[in-house]
N, C-alpha and C positions, 0 to 999 in steps of 0.2 A: 504494500500500500504506500509506504514511504517513497519507494522508487517511482511509483506512478505520479505522485505529487511533484517530485523533483523533475521528472520528464515534462510534466505539464508546465511548470514554471519556466524551464529552459525553452520550451517551444513557444510559450507566450512572449518571452523576451526576444526571441529570434523573429517572430512575426512582427512585433512592434518595431524592431530595428529595421526590418525590411520595408515596412510602410513609410517610416520616416525618411529613409534614403530614397525611395521612389518619389515621394513628394518633393523633396529637395531637388532631385534631378530634374523632375518635370518643370519646376519653377525656373531653374537656371536655364533649361532648354528654351522655355517660352521667352525669357528675356533676351537670350543670345540670338535668337533667330528672327527678331523683329526689328523693323526700322520705324522710327517715329518721325513724323514730319509736322512742322509748325509753319503755317502759311499766313502771312498778313494779306488780307483781302480788303481793298478800299472800294467803297461804294455800296456796300450792303446796308440798306437803310430800313428794311422791314423784315418781319419773320418770313414772308413769302420769298423774298430774295435769298435769305439764308437757307430755306428749305430747297429751293431750286439749285443752289450751289452744292448743298449736301448731296442731292441726287446725282449731280454731275460727277462729283468726286467719288461717290460709291460705285459708279460705272467703270472706274479705272480697274483694269485687271489686277487682281491680287489684293485690292484694298479690303481690309477686314473691318475697320471701324472708322467712322468720321464723326467728329464733334465740332459744331459751329458755335462760337461765342459771338453773337451778333453785336453786342455793345462794344466789345474790344476789337471787332473786325478780324477775328482769327479763326482759322480752321486747324484742327488737329487730326492727323491721319495715322493709322497704324497698318503696316503691311509686312509680309515676310521679306527679309533682306533680299532674297533672290528675285523678288518681284517688285522691288522698289521702283516707282516711276521716276523718270528723269526730271530735273528742274525745268527743262524746256517743255516737256509734255504737260506739266502742271501749269506753267505759265500760259500755254496755248488754251487749255481747257478753261481757265479762269477768264482770260481775255475774250474768248469766244462766248462766254456767258455774259459779257458786258461789264466786267469788273476790272479794276486795276490791281495788278499784283505788286505787293510790297516785298518784304524780306521772306525768303524761304530757308528754313533750317532743317537739317537732317540730323538725327541723333539715334543712338543705340539704346537709350533709356527713355522712358516717358518724360514729357516736359512738365507734367503737373506733379 
């Protein structure tokens, strides 16, 4: 009976250790494989403008998430590093939507 309790404790510790390591690995993989983009967009004056811009940015291949901050005139995009859009393609999409592009920043960690 004592042997069973010891084996159960050892197994529990191993399972816990395994889950902790898997979770840490998954989090580091998620951060390492993402590109985060911050775009200054001038001319967005209303929620409808922001919604239209959000739709255009979401249509870019590989884009996983788009957040628009209307008051600040900013767009935040996340995408896999291997599918990161070029600065030129982002400028074209924004200008074709009728807005003026300000600064575009690329980063490997989230901006917020």
